[in-house]
N, C-alpha and C positions, 0 to 999 in steps of 0.2 A: 557541525556538518562542514567539509571541505567544499570551497567553492569551486565551481566548474570552470577550467579553463580553455573551454571552447568559445571560439571568438565569433561575432557575428558573420565573419565572412564564410561560415559554413553553410549559411542559408542559400536555397530553401532547403528544408531537412528532409530527409525520408523517414518516416517512422514506420516502427515494427511494433505492432501490440499483439501480445501473445495472451491465450485464454487459458490460464492455470487454474481458473477458479470454477467451483461448482454451483456458483451463484445463477439462478436459474432466470433471474431478471437482469442480469447483466447484457447488453446488447452492444458489442464491439463494433458492429456494422452501423449503429448509429452514432458512435463515438466517432470512427472513422470520417464519416460525413462531415461531422461538426468539425473536426479538424481541418477538412479541406478548404473549409469555408472561411478558416481563419487566412489564407492566402501566405503562410509561411511553410508550406508543406509542398513538396514537390510530388511526392507520393506517400501514400498511407496505405498499409498493407496489414490485413487481419489475419493472424496465424492462430493455429492450433497449440497446445501445451508447448511452452519453452523447454521443458525437462524431456519431454517425449521426442522433442525435434535435435536437441543437442545434448542430451545427458549420458548418451553411451561412451564408456562402457559402464553399464548401469550400476554395477557393484560398487565400482569407485565414486561415482555420484553420490550414490547412498550412504556410503561410508562419510564422505565429505559433509553431506547434510545432517546426519547424525551427530557429528563432530562439532557443528556450531548450535546445537541445541542449548538451552539456559536450563541448569539445573538448580541454580540456586540466586534468586533475585538480588543478594547482597553482596556477591563478588564476581569479578570478570576473570578469575582464575579459572583455567581448564583442567582441572585435577580431577578428572573423571575417565574411566575407562569406557570405550565404547562396547555396547554388548551386541552380540549378533541378532538379537531380536529386534533391537533398535534399527539395524541395518536392513534387515528384512522387512521391517515395519515401512521404512522409508522407501525401498522398491517397490511396494505395494502402492503407494500412495502415488509413486510415478506412472506406474501401469495402470492404476486404476482410473476409470470414467465416472465413478460414484462419487459421492460426496466425501469430499477429504478435509472436512474440518477436523481437527484432533485437538487435544488439551495441550499439545506441546509447544512451547515456545521458543524461538531463534533469536539469536544476536541478529539484528537487522544488518548491521554492515559487514558482519562476516559471512552471514547469508549473500548479500550482495557480492562479495569477492568470488563465492561459489559460482554464482552465475555469471559474473564477467570472464572468469577463465572458460567457460564453455561457449562464448560467443566466437564464430569463425573470423580468421583473420580478414576474409573479403567484406565482410560488414562492422569492421572497426573504424571507418574513417569519421571524420567529425562530423559529418552530415548525418549519420544514422542516429536516429533516437529510438531507443529499445524499451518498451515498457511492459513489464510483466505483472498481470492481474493475478493474484494466488490468494488461495485459502490460507495458507501458511500465515501463523500469527506471530509476529515479530516484535522486538522491542529494543532499545537502545539504552546505553548506559550513560547515567547522569551522575557526574562526579560530584555535583552540589548535594545530592540526596545520597550517593554511593550507592545506588540501586537500579535496576532495570526498570524501565518505563514503557508500557504497551505503546506502539506507534500505528499510524494508518499507513505511512509512507516512508520510504529511505530513497532519496534520489541520488543517482549516480548512471553508472553506464554497465548493466541497465538500471531504470527506475523500478521498483518493486511497489506496487501499490498493493495493500490487504484488503479483502471484501470480507475477511474476518475481523480485522483492525478497525474498520469504518463504524462495526456494531459495537464492539467491545471496549477499545482503546479510549475512546472521549467517554467523559462523565455523563451520565444519564441525567434527567431533569431533577432538581431537588424534591424530594418527597417520593421518589419513584420506589426505592426500595424500603421495606417494614422488616422487623425483625420478630419473628413469633418464639415465644418461649414455651416447650413442651417439657412434661415430667419425664424424667428419665429413670434409671435404676436408683433406690434409695433416693438420697436427698439430691441427687444431681439433677440439671435441666439440661435439655438439648435445645440449642438456639438454631434457628433456622431463616435464611435471610430470603425474602421473597419479593419478586419484583410486580409491581402494579403495572401491568402491560396494557390492560383493557382502559384503565382510568387515565392512561398516558399516550394513548395510541395517537400517532402522527407528531409526536413530540421528540421523536427520536428515530434514527435509522435502525432498522431491525432487519433480519436474515430474510432474504429476497424482497426486501423493501422493491415497490414500485417505482420509487424515486431515484434507485440506485444507480441507473446509467446515468441520469440527467446530473447526479452528484458526482460520479467518476468523471465527468468532462472537464470539472474544474482541477481535478487531481492530475489529469494528464497536463492541463494547459502549466500548472506548477512545474510538472517534469519538462516542460518544453522550456520554461523561462529559466529553470535552472541550467539545463542544459546549453542555453545560449549566454550564460554568465550574468545576466540581470538579477539573479537570485530568485529562490521559488516562493518567497513570502511576502506578505504585506502586513502591514498594522492596522488597515482599515477592515473592519469587522464584516462589511458587506461587499468586500472585494473576494473574487474567487480565488484569490493567491493568498487569502487569510489561513492561517495555521491554528485551528480551533482546537481546544481542549475540553469543550464542553458539546455535547449533543445540539443542543439549540444553536450555537454558534455555526456549526456546519450547515444546518437548514437555512440560516441567514444568509451564509457566505455563498452558498451554491444554490440556491433557489429564488433568489430575488433578483431584482433588475436594477440599474444595469449590472452588466455581469463583471465589469472591472471598475476600480476607482479611477479616477481621471489620471493620475501618475501612470499608473500601469495599460491604461487604454493608450495614453500618448506612446509610451514605450513599445506596445504591439504596432501601432500606426507605422513607427519608424521602422520597425522589423518588418513589415509589410512592404515597405517602400525598397528596402535592402534585398528582399526575396525577389520583388518582381524585376529588380535593374541586373 
């Protein structure tokens, strides 16, 4: 991840939160109030869909979105042609107010570039923090494993946070999945992977989880820390800036007190001083 080049001189920030998610338990008004209380924001504005606001001409934006889909987890090459059906599907996703969760996977950094190009010039100053909450499921390429890995967030301008990714990207608790074997045709067997949702209820983030808003507060703070050059992540598993790969670590990082480790609490207090000065 490329480190942000924005300086602390851009404080206080002006946050723009965009609701491109169909998650019913995501309350951006509550997140807005939370950010205001952090005293590093001059204003926090909640807006409706980013793509509906800035996505015109719609056909062109839909083509760009279709072009950044991932069709093969094991290659970065973009050696596929975009079909008209994919473009039409992307248009419907932008226009729809219904559930926009699909099986499509996007390249997170390329998706971020599509969004960056849509932000108008008058909101590109350093003190703007744009955060898009989306249903879109995205991943980033990891050179060590030579494949794409699903992510919850990609930080940049704007930062993008996936309400689908928070459910499906981090690993579920050990023992969550079980494999059942069913007889198929002839001597073949069909294997089915089943999740033990009832047995592990509360131990992972689920769709329309009642804790979603509280969890997302931490991800917005990661976006803010990234924007202010401090880096978005922390090694402390109890800090809201920790970047977990397991569901259980998301819950401990985002739902326990204190919010931040001593190091990042100190950084936040220094940012607050600069913002008030």
